[in-house]
N, C-alpha and C positions, 0 to 999 in steps of 0.2 A: 518451463525457463523460458523465459522471451529473449532474444535475439537481436542485433544489430550492425550492421557492417558500415562505415562509410570513411571517405577519403580524409588523411590526416590532414585539412585545412582547416584555417578558421571559420570557412561558409558551414563548416559540419556541427557546429557548436550549438546551432538551432534547434540540429535533428536532436542531438544528444538530448538536449533540453527538454524536448518533448519525451524525449522514450522514457527519460527520468521521471519524470512528470508523472506519467502514466504510471511507474515501478512503486511510485510514492503515493498515490492514492490507491491502486488495488491493495499497497499495504497497508493502508489506513492510518498513515502518520499524521500528525496534525501538522500545523504551517510550520511550524519553527522546526520542527525536526526535517519535514520535507525542503524546506529552504535548506538546512544543513548537509544533507544530501546532495541537491542541486548543487551546491557551491562546492563540495569535494571532489564530485565529478566532473566538474568544469574544471577546475584546478590541475587535477589529475591529465585529463583530455589536452590542455591547453600546454601541459609540460610536454606532452607527447608529439603533440605538433611542432612544438616552435623548437625542441632538442632531440626527437627521438630520429625525425629523417631529413637528409638532405633536403635545404627549400625547395630545389628545382626536382625533384624526383619523390614525392609524398607518397608514402605508402599508404595502408589501410589500419584503422582502431576497429577491434571487435570488441563491442561489448555485450553483456549478458547479465542478466539478474533473474531471481528468486529467491521466494521465500522456505525459509527453513529454520524448525524451534524458533521460531519466534523472532526470527530476525531475516533483516531485509538485506540480500547479499548480491552485491554490485563488481562486477569481475570487467577490467579493460585489458585488453592483449592487443599487442602490436610487434612487429617486427624489426622495429627499429636496432638504433643503437643500444646496447645494453647499458642496463641501467643501472648503477650500485648506489641506494638511496644515503650506506655510510660513508660517502666519498662527498657527499653534500654538506656544507656547513649548518650548523645551526643557525638560525637567522637570528638577526642581534634588534630586539625588541625594548630595549630598555634605553640606550643610545638617544640623543637628539638626531632628527629625522636627518640634517646635512652631514651627521656623521657614518650614518650606516650604510652598510654594503649591501647591493642591490643581491637579491636572489634567494632563495630557501623560503621564502613566505609560503609558497604554495602545499610544501611537503607536511612544513605546520602546521596549517590549518587544516589538510586531511587527519592531521593526527587530533588535531583538537574538537575537530567535529564530527568524527565516526567514532563507535567504539572499538573498531579492530582493521587495521592499516597491516597488508601482509603483500612484500616484494616476491616475488619468483623469477626466475631465467632457467627456461628449458631451451635447449639446443634446437627443437624443433617448435614448438609452440612460440617462442620469443619469451620476450617482458609478460609476465602476468602479475595484473596489480589487484589485489582483493579489497575491497572496501564492505565492510559490515557493521549494519547501524541496526541495535534493537528497537523492536516493536512493543511499546506500552500499551498492554492489553489492559481495557480496564475489565473488573471481572464481575462488576452488579451486574444484574438484569434490572431494567427499564420495561414498566408494566405500561400499555394503553390499552385505555377502555376506550372500544369503537361504539358506537348505538346508532339507530336506526337505519337508513336504507344506504347499501354500499352500492349504487349502480353509476351510469354515465355521466351524472350530474355531480353526484355527494364523494365518490370516491377519493378524487386526489386533492380535497381538502380535510379529507379524515384523516388522510394517512400523511399529509404534511409536516406533522410531528415529528412521527416514525423517521421519515425520510433524513431529517433534519437531527435526529439523534443517530444516524448509522454516518450520518457525515462530520458528526462531533466525535466519534470513536467509540460508540455503543457498540458492543458485541453479540450481548445477549439483549434478545429482546421477546417480551411476551405480547403478545396480543389477545386480549380476553373481549370474546364478541357475544357475552352474556345477554346485550343488549342490543344488536344486530338483529333485526328484523326482515331485512330483505337483501339477500346477494345475487347480483346479477353476472354475467360472463363479462362486463366491464370492470367490477369490482375483483374477482376472480383474476384478471389479467394482473389488476394493480397488485395484488398478495404476493402474485408470481413473480413480478420486480422487486418487491421487497426482497422478498426471498433470495433472489440473484443476487440483486445489490449486496445484502449480508451475506450469502455465503463465499461470495468473491473476495473479502476480507478472510485476513487470519485468524481464524477461534469463533468466526460469524455462528451464529445459532438464533433460529428462528422456529417458536413455538403458538400454538394456537390453544386457547383453552374457553370451557363453558359456551358451545355453539348449540343455540336452539336447534329442533328436529329440522325445520324446514331448510336451515343453511345448512349441516350436517347433510343434509341429501343432496343439496348442488353438489359436495364434495364427493359425494360416493358416485354420484350420474356423471360426473366428468373425470374420474379416476384419481382425482386429486388427494385420496385419503393417502396415496403411496406417495407423494410428494412432503405433505406438510405434517408436521409432528402434532400431531391433535389428542388434547388429555379433557378429561372430564370435569375437572375443577383447577381452579389457579394454583392452590397447593401441591397437587399431582405434578403441575408444569413447573413450578419452582423448586422441587426435588429433583425433578430430571437434569434441571442446570446444573443441579450439586447446591442449590441453595435453600435453605428455612423458609416457610411461609413471612416469617418476620420482616 
């Protein structure tokens, strides 16, 4: 679980935004879902800042996020005035603008943007707001065939498409190394970074297959056979992902 405590002032919204950006990135949310979480948390924090504490004595907002069961869960806690969402009237979103009453839009937006919004009050912890966003995890495996030399010059170009796929949301990646003829320490470092980036995302999994003897020897000498899932064939690796070779 990652946590952040900030003063309940408008200046803190930028810090909250950076905190949530890290959460949505590490959860692997796409751009639209990340924006939804950002807006929902901003609305929640702004409500606490503007209505939870007296302006002359602002308290703190405690934020936390974690990933569980395929969900990104963000909580906000404050010791301000007890908040009862049932007492907030639903916003008027149908009348002409000049006839609408102000207020209520923040809570409405949170409910529209998030999959779950839960309010609690605890005599010790104060107001607790829990926002949940489901993480859409693609189940397909992408296979990348690397070839030639993986050294200090060529590796970054060779894995550029792999990094792009991870950024786009792919969680299962198979690297077919059948045509890789040379692997240096620079190439190993790049593969380690790919592995780290992928495993940092919910459901991420990296497998390698069809290593030439000299390439496998590098893995053995460095002890990286303990870190990477290595397979003799592509079919074997795909079955390990729970998929057929088709």
